[in-house]
DRENTORPA-981552 format. One line per field, with one value per residue (C-alpha): z, y, x; residue in three letters; residue number from 0. Coordinates in steps of 0.1 Angstrom, whole numbers, padded with zeros to 4 digits. Layout:
<pts>
Z = c(Z, ...) $
Y = c(Y, ...) $
X = c(X, ...) $
residu = c(ALA, ...) $
num = c(NUM, ...) $
</pts>
This chain:
<pts>
Z = c(-0052, -0066, -0055, -0087, -0107, -0089, -0102, -0110, -0118, -0088, -0079, -0088, -0078, -0058, -0027, -0031, -0036, -0005, 0016, 0004, 0009, 0045, 0052, 0034, 0055, 0087, 0077, 0078, 0113, 0122, 0110, 0120, 0156, 0147, 0131, 0158, 0190, 0180, 0154, 0163, 0201, 0221, 0205, 0195, 0229, 0247, 0224, 0229, 0267, 0265, 0245, 0270, 0298, 0278, 0272, 0308, 0321, 0298, 0305, 0341, 0357, 0392, 0385, 0396, 0368, 0380, 0380, 0344, 0332, 0347, 0341, 0312, 0289, 0317, 0323, 0287, 0271, 0235, 0240, 0260, 0256, 0226, 0220, 0195, 0164, 0143, 0155, 0148, 0177, 0177, 0201, 0220, 0207, 0171, 0176, 0165, 0134, 0125, 0130, 0107, 0081, 0079, 0078, 0049, 0029, 0033, 0022, -0009, -0017, -0007, -0014, -0052, -0047, -0025, -0051, -0079, -0059, -0051, -0087, -0101, -0077, -0073, -0036, -0023, 0007, 0019, 0015, 0033, 0062, 0062, 0063, 0088, 0113, 0109, 0116, 0146, 0161, 0159, 0176, 0203, 0209, 0218, 0252, 0260, 0252, 0286, 0304, 0278, 0250, 0224, 0196, 0202, 0198, 0167, 0150, 0159, 0147, 0114, 0108, 0119, 0097, 0067, 0071, 0076, 0043, 0024, 0038, 0028, -0008, -0010, 0008, -0016, -0046, -0037, -0042, -0080, -0077, -0051, -0064, -0098, -0112, -0099, -0064, -0061, -0043, -0018, -0009, -0006, 0015, 0039, 0043, 0052, 0076, 0094, 0099, 0117, 0141, 0148, 0154, 0176, 0198, 0207, 0212, 0235, 0256, 0257, 0266, 0295, 0307, 0303, 0322, 0350, 0353, 0389, 0401, 0384, 0401, 0369, 0361, 0332, 0312, 0319, 0307, 0275, 0269, 0274, 0250, 0224, 0228, 0226, 0191, 0179, 0194, 0179, 0145, 0145, 0159, 0134, 0105, 0107, 0094, 0060, 0056, 0059, 0035, 0007, -0023, -0046, -0083, -0112, -0129, -0162, -0160, -0145, -0127, -0094, -0075, -0049, -0067, -0100, -0084, -0069, -0101, -0121, -0097, -0103, -0141, -0139, -0118, -0144, -0171, -0150, -0145, -0182, -0193, -0171, -0199, -0219, -0194, -0192, -0176, -0149, -0143, -0142, -0116, -0096, -0096, -0086, -0057, -0047, -0043, -0026, -0003, 0008, 0019, 0037, 0055, 0065, 0080, 0101, 0110, 0123, 0139, 0174, 0171, 0157, 0187, 0212, 0196, 0179, 0200, 0234, 0240, 0264, 0258, 0272, 0245, 0218, 0230, 0231, 0196, 0183, 0195, 0181, 0147, 0146, 0152, 0131, 0102, 0101, 0092, 0070, 0048, 0044, 0036, 0009, -0005, -0008, -0023, -0049, -0060, -0065, -0079, -0092, -0076, -0093, -0084, -0048, -0044, -0060, -0036, -0007, -0019, -0018, 0019, 0027, 0011, 0034, 0064, 0061, 0054, 0085, 0106, 0102, 0122, 0150, 0183, 0211, 0238, 0219, 0223, 0205, 0174, 0173, 0178, 0150, 0126, 0136, 0130, 0094, 0089, 0102, 0077, 0046, 0058, 0052, 0022, 0003, 0007, 0002, -0030, -0043, -0038, -0057, -0086, -0088, -0089, -0120, -0140, -0136, -0158, -0145, -0132, -0121, -0091, -0064, -0084, -0092, -0057, -0045, -0068, -0051, -0017, -0024, -0041, -0009, 0013, -0010, -0012, 0025, 0030, 0006, 0029, 0060, 0041, 0033, 0070, 0080, 0056, 0064, 0102, 0096, 0076, 0096, 0130, 0128, 0128, 0114, 0083, 0080, 0079, 0055, 0031, 0025, 0004, -0026, -0024, -0025, -0053, -0076, -0068, -0076, -0110, -0120, -0110, -0128, -0160, -0157, -0182, -0161, -0185, -0211, -0185, -0174, -0210, -0217, -0188, -0203, -0176, -0176, -0171, -0142, -0147, -0124, -0122) $
Y = c(-0770, -0803, -0806, -0825, -0793, -0765, -0730, -0725, -0746, -0760, -0743, -0769, -0748, -0764, -0745, -0758, -0793, -0792, -0780, -0810, -0834, -0823, -0829, -0863, -0874, -0869, -0895, -0922, -0909, -0911, -0946, -0963, -0962, -0987, -1011, -1010, -1007, -1027, -1053, -1059, -1059, -1057, -1068, -1104, -1117, -1097, -1109, -1145, -1139, -1125, -1154, -1178, -1161, -1166, -1203, -1209, -1191, -1212, -1246, -1241, -1216, -1224, -1221, -1188, -1166, -1166, -1204, -1204, -1181, -1202, -1238, -1235, -1258, -1285, -1281, -1285, -1318, -1326, -1315, -1283, -1251, -1235, -1202, -1197, -1174, -1172, -1208, -1223, -1236, -1220, -1225, -1193, -1195, -1194, -1163, -1138, -1159, -1159, -1122, -1115, -1139, -1123, -1089, -1098, -1114, -1083, -1061, -1082, -1075, -1038, -1022, -1022, -1007, -0980, -0972, -0970, -0948, -0924, -0921, -0919, -0892, -0872, -0868, -0884, -0861, -0867, -0905, -0905, -0887, -0909, -0941, -0928, -0916, -0947, -0969, -0948, -0949, -0987, -0988, -0965, -0989, -1015, -0998, -1017, -1051, -1066, -1097, -1122, -1097, -1114, -1109, -1072, -1072, -1094, -1072, -1039, -1051, -1063, -1029, -1010, -1031, -1027, -0989, -0988, -1007, -0985, -0953, -0965, -0971, -0935, -0922, -0939, -0926, -0891, -0898, -0893, -0862, -0844, -0852, -0850, -0881, -0868, -0862, -0895, -0916, -0889, -0882, -0919, -0927, -0897, -0907, -0942, -0931, -0907, -0935, -0956, -0927, -0920, -0957, -0960, -0930, -0941, -0977, -0966, -0946, -0975, -1001, -0978, -0977, -1015, -1023, -0999, -1004, -1017, -0985, -0965, -0984, -1001, -1038, -1055, -1054, -1017, -1008, -1028, -1012, -0977, -0984, -0997, -0966, -0943, -0956, -0947, -0912, -0907, -0919, -0895, -0865, -0865, -0873, -0837, -0823, -0841, -0833, -0796, -0798, -0823, -0811, -0830, -0831, -0827, -0857, -0861, -0853, -0881, -0887, -0868, -0888, -0913, -0942, -0931, -0927, -0962, -0977, -0958, -0970, -1007, -1001, -0983, -1011, -1037, -1016, -1013, -1051, -1057, -1030, -1042, -1066, -1035, -1029, -1062, -1047, -1031, -1065, -1081, -1055, -1062, -1100, -1093, -1071, -1096, -1123, -1105, -1085, -1117, -1128, -1095, -1097, -1133, -1127, -1098, -1118, -1148, -1129, -1131, -1168, -1173, -1154, -1174, -1209, -1211, -1186, -1190, -1153, -1138, -1114, -1084, -1088, -1090, -1058, -1039, -1052, -1041, -1005, -1006, -1017, -0989, -0961, -0975, -0981, -0943, -0938, -0969, -0956, -0922, -0940, -0961, -0931, -0913, -0944, -0945, -0909, -0919, -0955, -0956, -0969, -1003, -1010, -1000, -1023, -1051, -1045, -1046, -1080, -1093, -1081, -1098, -1131, -1128, -1122, -1154, -1174, -1159, -1169, -1205, -1197, -1173, -1191, -1197, -1170, -1148, -1114, -1095, -1117, -1114, -1076, -1072, -1093, -1071, -1040, -1050, -1058, -1024, -1007, -1023, -1028, -0994, -0986, -1017, -1010, -0972, -0974, -1002, -0979, -0952, -0975, -0987, -0951, -0945, -0974, -0967, -0943, -0909, -0906, -0943, -0941, -0953, -0982, -0994, -0989, -1010, -1038, -1034, -1036, -1067, -1084, -1079, -1091, -1119, -1134, -1132, -1168, -1181, -1172, -1185, -1217, -1221, -1217, -1241, -1268, -1263, -1266, -1297, -1314, -1304, -1292, -1264, -1227, -1220, -1241, -1226, -1191, -1200, -1215, -1179, -1173, -1185, -1154, -1130, -1149, -1151, -1115, -1103, -1121, -1108, -1073, -1075, -1086, -1056, -1029, -0999, -0971, -0989, -0996, -0959, -0947, -0973, -0958, -0923, -0910, -0892, -0913, -0900, -0893, -0922, -0952) $
X = c(-0471, -0458, -0421, -0414, -0419, -0399, -0404, -0368, -0337, -0319, -0286, -0260, -0230, -0201, -0213, -0248, -0236, -0214, -0243, -0264, -0234, -0229, -0266, -0265, -0236, -0256, -0282, -0255, -0246, -0283, -0293, -0261, -0273, -0300, -0276, -0249, -0270, -0301, -0290, -0253, -0254, -0285, -0318, -0309, -0299, -0326, -0354, -0343, -0344, -0379, -0391, -0374, -0393, -0426, -0418, -0409, -0440, -0462, -0446, -0434, -0458, -0447, -0410, -0394, -0381, -0345, -0345, -0359, -0332, -0305, -0318, -0343, -0323, -0324, -0361, -0373, -0382, -0390, -0426, -0419, -0398, -0416, -0433, -0461, -0456, -0488, -0497, -0463, -0441, -0407, -0378, -0369, -0333, -0347, -0368, -0341, -0333, -0370, -0372, -0343, -0355, -0389, -0374, -0351, -0380, -0401, -0372, -0368, -0405, -0408, -0374, -0379, -0413, -0399, -0372, -0396, -0419, -0390, -0380, -0415, -0428, -0396, -0404, -0372, -0368, -0404, -0400, -0366, -0382, -0413, -0393, -0368, -0394, -0415, -0384, -0373, -0408, -0408, -0374, -0385, -0414, -0389, -0387, -0419, -0403, -0405, -0419, -0432, -0439, -0417, -0442, -0441, -0404, -0406, -0431, -0414, -0380, -0395, -0412, -0381, -0358, -0381, -0383, -0345, -0339, -0364, -0348, -0313, -0325, -0337, -0306, -0282, -0302, -0292, -0255, -0253, -0276, -0255, -0220, -0202, -0185, -0152, -0166, -0184, -0157, -0150, -0186, -0195, -0165, -0171, -0207, -0198, -0170, -0193, -0218, -0192, -0185, -0222, -0230, -0198, -0205, -0240, -0229, -0201, -0226, -0251, -0224, -0213, -0249, -0252, -0220, -0228, -0265, -0264, -0246, -0273, -0301, -0312, -0319, -0302, -0334, -0341, -0306, -0311, -0345, -0332, -0304, -0328, -0350, -0320, -0311, -0346, -0344, -0309, -0321, -0351, -0333, -0304, -0327, -0340, -0306, -0306, -0343, -0334, -0304, -0314, -0335, -0359, -0350, -0375, -0389, -0408, -0446, -0467, -0500, -0500, -0526, -0514, -0530, -0514, -0480, -0480, -0494, -0468, -0441, -0450, -0450, -0416, -0401, -0412, -0395, -0363, -0360, -0366, -0342, -0314, -0306, -0296, -0268, -0250, -0219, -0240, -0255, -0219, -0208, -0240, -0233, -0196, -0207, -0233, -0207, -0178, -0201, -0218, -0183, -0178, -0212, -0207, -0172, -0187, -0218, -0198, -0169, -0184, -0190, -0155, -0141, -0160, -0160, -0126, -0105, -0123, -0124, -0149, -0177, -0158, -0131, -0157, -0174, -0141, -0134, -0168, -0161, -0125, -0138, -0164, -0139, -0110, -0134, -0140, -0103, -0103, -0131, -0114, -0081, -0095, -0113, -0080, -0063, -0091, -0083, -0046, -0048, -0084, -0116, -0116, -0080, -0086, -0116, -0097, -0068, -0093, -0105, -0070, -0068, -0101, -0087, -0057, -0078, -0099, -0067, -0050, -0080, -0068, -0036, -0049, -0042, -0067, -0071, -0046, -0063, -0036, -0038, -0076, -0074, -0049, -0071, -0101, -0079, -0072, -0109, -0118, -0095, -0110, -0146, -0161, -0139, -0149, -0186, -0184, -0163, -0186, -0216, -0197, -0189, -0225, -0238, -0216, -0231, -0268, -0289, -0300, -0335, -0336, -0312, -0335, -0348, -0313, -0301, -0330, -0318, -0284, -0299, -0321, -0292, -0273, -0303, -0313, -0278, -0271, -0281, -0254, -0225, -0244, -0252, -0215, -0205, -0232, -0221, -0184, -0192, -0213, -0185, -0155, -0168, -0141, -0150, -0115, -0121, -0156, -0142, -0115, -0141, -0153, -0122, -0142, -0165, -0136, -0118, -0149, -0159, -0123, -0124, -0158, -0150, -0117, -0136, -0160, -0151, -0162, -0156, -0177, -0204, -0205, -0208, -0235, -0255, -0251, -0228, -0195, -0164, -0143, -0106, -0097, -0120) $
residu = c(UNK, UNK, UNK, UNK, UNK, UNK, UNK, UNK, UNK, UNK, UNK, UNK, UNK, UNK, UNK, UNK, UNK, UNK, UNK, UNK, UNK, UNK, UNK, UNK, UNK, UNK, UNK, UNK, UNK, UNK, UNK, UNK, UNK, UNK, UNK, UNK, UNK, UNK, UNK, UNK, UNK, UNK, UNK, UNK, UNK, UNK, UNK, UNK, UNK, UNK, UNK, UNK, UNK, UNK, UNK, UNK, UNK, UNK, UNK, UNK, UNK, UNK, UNK, UNK, UNK, UNK, UNK, UNK, UNK, UNK, UNK, UNK, UNK, UNK, UNK, UNK, UNK, UNK, UNK, UNK, UNK, UNK, UNK, UNK, UNK, UNK, UNK, UNK, UNK, UNK, UNK, UNK, UNK, UNK, UNK, UNK, UNK, UNK, UNK, UNK, UNK, UNK, UNK, UNK, UNK, UNK, UNK, UNK, UNK, UNK, UNK, UNK, UNK, UNK, UNK, UNK, UNK, UNK, UNK, UNK, UNK, UNK, UNK, UNK, UNK, UNK, UNK, UNK, UNK, UNK, UNK, UNK, UNK, UNK, UNK, UNK, UNK, UNK, UNK, UNK, UNK, UNK, UNK, UNK, UNK, UNK, UNK, UNK, UNK, UNK, UNK, UNK, UNK, UNK, UNK, UNK, UNK, UNK, UNK, UNK, UNK, UNK, UNK, UNK, UNK, UNK, UNK, UNK, UNK, UNK, UNK, UNK, UNK, UNK, UNK, UNK, UNK, UNK, UNK, UNK, UNK, UNK, UNK, UNK, UNK, UNK, UNK, UNK, UNK, UNK, UNK, UNK, UNK, UNK, UNK, UNK, UNK, UNK, UNK, UNK, UNK, UNK, UNK, UNK, UNK, UNK, UNK, UNK, UNK, UNK, UNK, UNK, UNK, UNK, UNK, UNK, UNK, UNK, UNK, UNK, UNK, UNK, UNK, UNK, UNK, UNK, UNK, UNK, UNK, UNK, UNK, UNK, UNK, UNK, UNK, UNK, UNK, UNK, UNK, UNK, UNK, UNK, UNK, UNK, UNK, UNK, UNK, UNK, UNK, UNK, UNK, UNK, UNK, UNK, UNK, UNK, UNK, UNK, UNK, UNK, UNK, UNK, UNK, UNK, UNK, UNK, UNK, UNK, UNK, UNK, UNK, UNK, UNK, UNK, UNK, UNK, UNK, UNK, UNK, UNK, UNK, UNK, UNK, UNK, UNK, UNK, UNK, UNK, UNK, UNK, UNK, UNK, UNK, UNK, UNK, UNK, UNK, UNK, UNK, UNK, UNK, UNK, UNK, UNK, UNK, UNK, UNK, UNK, UNK, UNK, UNK, UNK, UNK, UNK, UNK, UNK, UNK, UNK, UNK, UNK, UNK, UNK, UNK, UNK, UNK, UNK, UNK, UNK, UNK, UNK, UNK, UNK, UNK, UNK, UNK, UNK, UNK, UNK, UNK, UNK, UNK, UNK, UNK, UNK, UNK, UNK, UNK, UNK, UNK, UNK, UNK, UNK, UNK, UNK, UNK, UNK, UNK, UNK, UNK, UNK, UNK, UNK, UNK, UNK, UNK, UNK, UNK, UNK, UNK, UNK, UNK, UNK, UNK, UNK, UNK, UNK, UNK, UNK, UNK, UNK, UNK, UNK, UNK, UNK, UNK, UNK, UNK, UNK, UNK, UNK, UNK, UNK, UNK, UNK, UNK, UNK, UNK, UNK, UNK, UNK, UNK, UNK, UNK, UNK, UNK, UNK, UNK, UNK, UNK, UNK, UNK, UNK, UNK, UNK, UNK, UNK, UNK, UNK, UNK, UNK, UNK, UNK, UNK, UNK, UNK, UNK, UNK, UNK, UNK, UNK, UNK, UNK, UNK, UNK, UNK, UNK, UNK, UNK, UNK, UNK, UNK, UNK, UNK, UNK, UNK, UNK, UNK, UNK, UNK, UNK, UNK, UNK, UNK, UNK, UNK, UNK, UNK, UNK, UNK, UNK, UNK, UNK, UNK, UNK, UNK, UNK, UNK, UNK, UNK, UNK, UNK, UNK, UNK, UNK, UNK) $
num = c(0, 1, 2, 3, 4, 5, 6, 7, 8, 9, 10, 11, 12, 13, 14, 15, 16, 17, 18, 19, 20, 21, 22, 23, 24, 25, 26, 27, 28, 29, 30, 31, 32, 33, 34, 35, 36, 37, 38, 39, 40, 41, 42, 43, 44, 45, 46, 47, 48, 49, 50, 51, 52, 53, 54, 55, 56, 57, 58, 59, 60, 61, 62, 63, 64, 65, 66, 67, 68, 69, 70, 71, 72, 73, 74, 75, 76, 77, 78, 79, 80, 81, 82, 83, 84, 85, 86, 87, 88, 89, 90, 91, 92, 93, 94, 95, 96, 97, 98, 99, 100, 101, 102, 103, 104, 105, 106, 107, 108, 109, 110, 111, 112, 113, 114, 115, 116, 117, 118, 119, 120, 121, 122, 123, 124, 125, 126, 127, 128, 129, 130, 131, 132, 133, 134, 135, 136, 137, 138, 139, 140, 141, 142, 143, 144, 145, 146, 147, 148, 149, 150, 151, 152, 153, 154, 155, 156, 157, 158, 159, 160, 161, 162, 163, 164, 165, 166, 167, 168, 169, 170, 171, 172, 173, 174, 175, 176, 177, 178, 179, 180, 181, 182, 183, 184, 185, 186, 187, 188, 189, 190, 191, 192, 193, 194, 195, 196, 197, 198, 199, 200, 201, 202, 203, 204, 205, 206, 207, 208, 209, 210, 211, 212, 213, 214, 215, 216, 217, 218, 219, 220, 221, 222, 223, 224, 225, 226, 227, 228, 229, 230, 231, 232, 233, 234, 235, 236, 237, 238, 239, 240, 241, 242, 243, 244, 245, 246, 247, 248, 249, 250, 251, 252, 253, 254, 255, 256, 257, 258, 259, 260, 261, 262, 263, 264, 265, 266, 267, 268, 269, 270, 271, 272, 273, 274, 275, 276, 277, 278, 279, 280, 281, 282, 283, 284, 285, 286, 287, 288, 289, 290, 291, 292, 293, 294, 295, 296, 297, 298, 299, 300, 301, 302, 303, 304, 305, 306, 307, 308, 309, 310, 311, 312, 313, 314, 315, 316, 317, 318, 319, 320, 321, 322, 323, 324, 325, 326, 327, 328, 329, 330, 331, 332, 333, 334, 335, 336, 337, 338, 339, 340, 341, 342, 343, 344, 345, 346, 347, 348, 349, 350, 351, 352, 353, 354, 355, 356, 357, 358, 359, 360, 361, 362, 363, 364, 365, 366, 367, 368, 369, 370, 371, 372, 373, 374, 375, 376, 377, 378, 379, 380, 381, 382, 383, 384, 385, 386, 387, 388, 389, 390, 391, 392, 393, 394, 395, 396, 397, 398, 399, 400, 401, 402, 403, 404, 405, 406, 407, 408, 409, 410, 411, 412, 413, 414, 415, 416, 417, 418, 419, 420, 421, 422, 423, 424, 425, 426, 427, 428, 429, 430, 431, 432, 433, 434, 435, 436, 437, 438, 439, 440, 441, 442, 443, 444, 445, 446, 447, 448, 449, 450, 451, 452, 453, 454, 455, 456, 457, 458, 459, 460, 461, 462, 463, 464, 465, 466, 467, 468, 469, 470, 471, 472, 473, 474) $
</pts>
């Protein structure tokens, strides 16, 4: 039976919605393990070390591995110290940047297709499971990233990250289907908050394994590979729960063959991009989000470098801070969700952007090796981090037309991915001109100011009505 045409109307009672919502929350718990353990902490440095081993073995075959690891930078010359990626010579230190760049470019291409396919076929639950299990299997394969197998790590990460992005598009598109307009902020904030806890719990376990690997009889590499594999297992295991709880919704009649579905998805995506001009306020919100979220992502992405370069703090402090941010962000997302119910979602997001502006300005005055000052700044970031993004997701779900949720959320995701280079380019230019990480971080204030102004100019009630949706009591 085609899941797009259920035999009876779906139960949309509050109890049925709560059941789906609880299952939906768990997917954030499941996939956050990939983001925290793999992307944030372990894979980047480890992939670089594997590529370094490969370069050393190629250029200095008689040099012991421990000497290579310690003195590789001293051994290389202008003509040595490269690894080959599809025939191109790449420095080992650049391998992680290459992997993330390729992953982002592929997401920009495939995320809209995944969204269109989800909306066109109505098989969101099956697609969510397919993307999640494909991504988790690729992550589990990172256990075999050893020796000089840097290409294995690069390919598996790109596949996992692409599957992760596609699954998040489908996951986000469930939000307006499982919650009313009045419930949207609460549901989005709780999902985001639970994701921080899930990612934080596994990261804490993996950091404990990593820091105590010698006592457990493991090498450093073995502890890292076990940690990477565990995030794939975690992702796959907890994905089962939302698959049991979430339900597909009916869609208009369409071709049922796989070829027809894919072809129809491309046609529908083209119509969506064309029809976006009919929703100028939705587009204005998308641009505002693109700008201020780029600031958020750049602050987070460069926080470790800021801590080490500008504040001279060691890695242990950074690890403790990462864990603190994960758990405090849980309460921060819930807090901003509650504030949205009192003051309105738009006002709460605008208020969070004021806080972000203050954070990057304060970065100019944090003193070297002052752990308390750095931790206090990270604490404030943790409070507004999850809430800013969760409430923005909720707002976006209000200004998109029904039946096109996955397509529009794919546009949100690719806007996020496609703009990621702007903040990094700003940091790079500021560092080049000033050689100061403090000034580089402060330069990001422009993202929060412009984003604030554009969001303030967005008439959200009008945008919601234009999309054919109910305007909540507080927006």
